[in-house]
C-alpha positions as CSV (number, residue, x, y, z in Angstrom):
1,X,8.5,-24.6,-2.3
2,X,7.4,-22.4,-5.1
3,X,9.5,-18.6,-4.5
4,X,8.5,-15.1,-3.9
5,X,8.9,-12.0,-5.6
6,X,10.7,-9.2,-4.0
7,X,6.3,-7.8,-3.3
8,X,5.5,-11.0,-1.6
9,X,8.8,-11.2,0.6
10,X,8.3,-7.7,1.8
11,X,4.4,-8.0,2.5
12,X,5.6,-10.9,4.2
13,X,7.7,-9.3,6.0
14,X,5.9,-6.9,6.9
15,X,2.1,-9.0,8.0
16,X,5.1,-10.8,10.8
17,X,6.2,-7.9,12.4
18,X,2.9,-6.8,12.7
19,X,2.4,-10.1,14.1
20,X,5.5,-9.6,16.5
21,X,4.1,-7.1,17.7
22,X,0.8,-7.6,18.1
23,X,1.9,-10.1,20.6
24,X,4.5,-8.0,22.6
25,X,1.6,-4.7,22.6
26,X,-1.6,-6.5,21.9
27,X,-3.9,-3.1,23.5
28,X,-1.7,-0.9,21.4
29,X,-1.6,-3.2,17.5
30,X,-5.8,-4.1,19.1
31,X,-6.1,-0.4,19.0
32,X,-4.5,1.0,15.7
33,X,-5.9,-2.2,14.1
34,X,-9.4,-0.6,15.2
35,X,-8.4,2.7,13.8
36,X,-7.3,2.1,10.6
37,X,-10.1,-0.3,9.9
38,X,-12.1,2.4,11.0
39,X,-10.3,5.1,8.2
40,X,-10.9,2.8,5.9
41,X,-14.3,1.5,6.0
42,X,-16.7,2.5,2.9
43,X,-18.3,5.9,3.3
44,X,-18.5,9.2,1.4
45,X,-15.1,8.4,0.2
46,X,-15.0,4.7,-1.4
47,X,-12.4,2.2,-0.1
48,X,-11.1,2.9,-3.7
49,X,-10.6,6.5,-3.4
50,X,-9.1,5.9,0.1
51,X,-6.1,3.4,-1.0
52,X,-5.5,6.0,-4.1
53,X,-5.0,8.6,-1.2
54,X,-3.3,5.9,1.3
55,X,-0.6,5.4,-1.6
56,X,-0.1,8.9,-2.4
57,X,0.7,9.9,1.1
58,X,3.0,6.4,1.2
59,X,4.6,8.0,-2.1
60,X,5.1,11.3,-0.5
61,X,6.5,9.4,2.9
62,X,8.6,7.2,1.5
63,X,7.3,4.2,3.0
64,X,8.7,1.1,1.4
65,X,5.9,-0.9,3.2
66,X,2.8,1.0,2.8
67,X,3.5,1.6,-0.8
68,X,3.6,-2.1,-1.6
69,X,0.8,-2.5,0.8
70,X,-1.3,0.2,-0.5
71,X,-0.5,-0.9,-4.4
72,X,-1.8,-4.1,-3.7
73,X,-5.1,-2.5,-1.7
74,X,-5.2,-0.3,-5.1
75,X,-5.9,-3.3,-6.9
76,X,-7.9,-5.2,-4.8
77,X,-10.0,-2.6,-4.9
78,X,-10.8,-2.5,-8.4
79,X,-8.3,0.1,-9.8
80,X,-6.5,0.2,-12.7
81,X,-3.6,1.2,-13.7
82,X,-4.1,4.2,-15.2
83,X,-5.8,5.1,-11.8
84,X,-2.4,4.4,-10.1
85,X,-0.2,6.3,-11.9
86,X,-2.4,8.9,-12.0
87,X,-2.3,9.0,-8.8
88,X,1.5,8.7,-8.9
89,X,1.0,12.0,-10.9
90,X,-0.6,13.8,-8.1
91,X,2.2,12.7,-5.6
92,X,4.9,13.3,-7.9
93,X,3.9,17.2,-8.3
94,X,3.7,17.8,-4.5
95,X,6.9,15.0,-4.1
96,X,9.3,16.1,-7.1
97,X,11.5,13.6,-7.7
98,X,11.6,11.6,-4.6
99,X,7.9,10.6,-4.8
100,X,8.7,9.9,-8.6
101,X,11.6,8.1,-8.5
102,X,9.8,5.5,-5.7
103,X,7.0,5.7,-8.2
104,X,8.2,4.8,-11.4
105,X,10.7,1.8,-9.5
106,X,8.5,0.0,-6.8
107,X,5.0,1.0,-7.4
108,X,5.3,-0.4,-11.0
109,X,7.1,-3.5,-10.0
110,X,4.7,-3.9,-7.0
111,X,1.6,-3.5,-10.0
112,X,3.5,-5.9,-12.1
113,X,4.1,-9.2,-9.5
114,X,0.7,-8.0,-7.8
115,X,-1.5,-8.0,-11.3
116,X,-1.7,-12.5,-10.5
117,X,-2.3,-12.5,-6.9
118,X,-5.1,-10.0,-6.4
119,X,-8.9,-10.8,-6.2
């Protein structure tokens, strides 16, 4: 069995948690999933731009699972590392040290661990 890195393990843990919640609260989970899918559809803003916004908000909110999830979303939508780092800079301008500390650790670790697993 292949050993998982931290990022892959966190994504798996989140998916498992959502699965359990969906079984217990299917109507809420379905409504939430429909809403978030609609929010991330291509529109005036591209899916790539929406993932960068979501990453910035995740960092600002200190939500580790969402930081990892939306770092992956950014990579999946073709963001370069430079675009992600610029997103971090804008977020840090509003979130100060807390946003920067999450960014220089968790986001960068996720980028490194996810680079080979996207696409």
